[in-house]
N, C-alpha and C positions, 0 to 999 in steps of 0.2 A: 287628890282627885284625876278622876280619868277623863280623856281625853274624849270630849264628845263624839270623836267619829270612831269609836270604838264601845261605847258604850251599849249600842241596841242592836243585838246581836241574830244573823240572820235575814240583815238587811242589806242588799246591794251597794256596800259602800261606793263600791265608783259609780251608781246610779245619783248616790248624794252629792258625791265630790262635782259630778257636772251639771246638779240642780243649780251648785253654789256659784258654779264657773260662768252659766249662763248667764244668772242674775247679774254679777261682777260685772262680767260683760255688756250688758244693759244699763250700767251706772249705778244700779245699786250700792249700799255700804254696810255697814255694821251687820252684815249675813250672820245669826247667827239661829240655832236651832231652840224647839220652845216645848218641852213637856216631853216629847217622842218627835225622835230624828224627821220623820215627814212633818212635824211642820217647821214653815222654814218663816222668821219674823224680821225685818229689813224697813229701810226709808232712802231717800233718795237726797237726803240733806233738808226738804221740806215737808213730808209727807211720809208717812210710815206703813205700810203691808204689812200684809204676810199669807201666806200660801198652804196650802195642805193637801198634801199627795194621801190618797188612800192609799192602805197597804198594797192590795192586791193591787193596784196600778202601776205600784211601782215594781212590782213581783213581777207581773208578767207584760210589760214594756219593752226591748232591745232599746239597748243606749241610742242608738241612731237615732229611732224615733222617737225619744224623748227629748233628743236635742231638738230635733225638729218643732215638736210640742210645743218646747218653751220657748224656742223663738219663732215661731208663726201664730199661735195661740193663745199660749199662756201671758207671757209678756204684755201684750197689746188690754189684757184681760187686765192684771195687775194695775198697767201706767191709766185705763179708765176707771177705776176703782178707786183710790186713795183713800185710807184711812177704815178698808173692806177686810174681812176674810174669802179670800176665793179657795172654794174646795175643789181639786181636781179628781176623779174617779172618771172609772169605765161609762158612767151616762153624762157626763160631758161636766163643765163649768159651772159653780155655783157660785156668785158672788151672799156673802152675809154679813150681818156684824161681824166686831170682833169682839171676845169675848175680852177683861178687863185682865191687864198683863200683872 
């Protein structure tokens, strides 16, 4: 079985690793990708969370700006919305119900 970090060609693997690291640093655990590598599923030991980064958002943002956005905007929005999916795109952050796992 291929390692999940090498299966999605063309996506900047450093940016995906940065997302994972920021989530870990915010206290989330059991961080894994779902369907596509742009979808992260994780928990804090009590609630589950899902965040989807649109491919164009990941492609167009620098690593330093991505880190800043995750820490200042995305993680607070995730924590405010347990058991929801947060969609991250150029248009902003959108909260929606999660699909069944």
